[in-house]
C-alpha angles and dihedrals in degrees: 000000000000128000093263092056092048092051092046092052094046100047096135093049091051093049091047093052092047091048092050092048091048092051089049089051091053090051091048090049089063098041104041108101122241121231140155096238134016118277104275130186103199112208090241133105122193123209119192119190129183126212105178112242097327115145119261094250092053092045090050093055100038102034115013099045097048090050092050091050092048093051098042094086098053111124114257097016114148106176141359122211125181138186119198125192135162107306097351142072132191119198119190117200115200120198138182116276090241092061119109095240095190093057091042090053089058090053091049092049091050092052091046090054091051091048095048093079092057096050119105118272110280094024119115143157111262097188142342114196143145122250117252135144086262092071089075117080119254093196134027129189130188120212116204138162133183091216110034129078125236091260093059092046091051091050092051090050094047099042108027106028110025103057097051092045092049090056094059114113110261097020112124099186144335116226122206117206129183131011125086130264117235117246142155121258119214107204108195118211107220094204094053090044093055093042091061095040094241125142128221090242090059090055091050093047092048093056092044097047099038101043094076143100115237138170122232091195144279129313116216112189141121090024091299134108113212133179114233117217129192116198122204095168116134114228100173143028091263091054091053093046091051095058110118114233099184143318119261113191089344090304115120115235111210130196089249089060095059104025144028120239118213134170116250148140131273118265111281116238096154132046120199122184132175123190091351096307133100106267146182118222126215115201117191117206122194130217113262094252098036125118107252094208096049092045092049092048091050093049093048092050092048093048090051089053094046093052088075089061094054126084114268094245093057112095121200112193131170114240098174131029119173091180089072091060092044092048092047092048094047091046093050092051090045090052090049090054092049092046090049090051092050093047091048091055092047094048093045092052091044091057102033099034089205124109093200095057091040092054094047093050095042097052088068091070101062093039091050090051092050093049089049089054089055091054091047091051093049095051094042102249124152136220100265140136094281100046095041090044088054091051091048092049091048094055092085092045103046094059094055096080093048092050092052092049094045093047092049092049090048091051093053092046090051088056090062101264120141119253094256093046091047091052094047094047096043095050092047091052100047105027093095097045092045093051091049094047092049097045090052097069090040089058089049091057095045095080088059088065090056095057117114132215127030090321090059092049092054100041093042088069091048093048094048093048095049094042093052091047093051095046090047091052089052091052092048093046091056097041116016099035095055090051092053093041092055089055107038110026114101127186118208133186103267135145123254096266093050091050093054096035127236094268094052091045092055092047092050092050091049091049093050090052092048092046093051093052092045092053090049092053104038096152092053091050091053091049092051092048091049092049091050090050092052092045090050091052093053092045089052092051091050096050119093123234135214136164096240132014122248117278122213108219093165094246146061140224125217122195121195133177112212123211117282112274095028111149122231095234094050092049090049091051093053094046089058086070091053090050091051090052092052093047091059092078093128090063091048096046113022091179092060121082094191127112125207119237109212125199115187118196120186120180138185115002095342096274098112117058127182120190120193120188125179135176139184118287114279090002091126134027122236090260092051091049090051090050091051092050091049090048093051093044092049092049092050093048092050095048095044091048087059089048091051092051091049092052092049091051090049091053091052 
């Protein structure tokens, strides 16, 4: 009993299996996460340590070097790179791609915990994390107000917005940038301090040791055991002023006797502005396996709900949304798949001129896509540019086997054989060739799965997707297609031209004419082929290459390093001019109704400046975006050149 007979006798079993796989594909379609790129665990761990305001040389010796020595013996480490600045150090650990980076991260975190006790006072580890695409924010919001100070905006972000957003399913963390935390300033009067014989260290120790909550013990009475707590925490200016520093001649000396306590804001090392106003930024980071689109939708809905709890003068606006790019990319690939399906149906009918054969061959495409989704779900892939691109590229390949099977069955039925006999004979004749022709491209894609590095991560998803699609199409061509063909294919009494269709007849005649002339002029054909090969080589050498194509996120980022010694306030003042230049987009492009939203972030001592500018989708053309970037860059260069000259004159 051949394969055709087995399939013909087990029609219901075949249809049941196909139906179950299709249902599984629909379920996977809903549950597979959406992302821009495949899930990638880069073999890199980043350690960020803070050391107050210590100079870079001191931080290098006391913080950076001990961390490098502690991490140098971790298994699989390939290279260590560090960057040390005033009060901070960043250490990058690079590992081999074969290293289990999750387990290695635990080892790094354990060594960092052991090392923390030996670091200088005031030094601490800010974060220790592995590098993935999830470390970059998927959403960013700017919080501004024409009436409220940065301290109030920071408090609103920390208390009102951050906790609800951090509880959303799929959100890893919510970062708050900018603003200033409220605090109390103790301004010590040196004359009063010396008059009472008290040192500055005693004042500092008194605040540190007294401003605590402690427990004197347990209270066991009335059949109950209760914990007693004594709070010495200061909650107001009067409480701070009443803290006893020491006793001089049995007279308590309080902080209020030697200093004045005033409310204030923490020292400002970062300035964040949005649309010309002081701002606080909220950056939302997703979990590595989370669905970008569902997380973004949840965050947007929660932000819309939280806006009702904010004062009316507080404005919360998005300045970055990665989900728009992901949604646009997924939609474009989805449209390409649908267009390919429609064109396949049109071409099949144009050649075959038979709706039955066209339907049988076309049904293979959606079922193959659904079964591919099941495989993607099982192995943990996501809908991204590589997997969806693989599905789109496989559309034209998966239908080949079905066309061959349908055409062979149709040929045997046209010879007068019954449907069952035609199916049995056709499958027996072409099973071997179809298997060989399908396995060949699968073998071609297999080496892509063996690549290492970031290239291997990306192309492994592509190779898996296309291989599963091709193997699924082979399975369907040998099982599902014969079952449908036995039911739907009809053979009528038509002449030869009507069987092949007028389009196919014309193409065959043209091909026969071309083949006859090519065989008569073999040397000329070889010369033309050789010339095309040489031309192709030179074209290939002249083409550029890059790992990924350019993405249009409807915005741009400019980074600038100001001269050493540049103050934060002066840098902020000059960037106001750049912001005003960018906001004048209406004068530059009268035909555009868009406005540019600018977010200026200045960190450290004002030397590093990052400018982010975004606009509505399709608000500017590529040329207009390039002009805006050039305008902003020229403005920054001019202003910072003036700043550099001013600093040089000041040093003289």
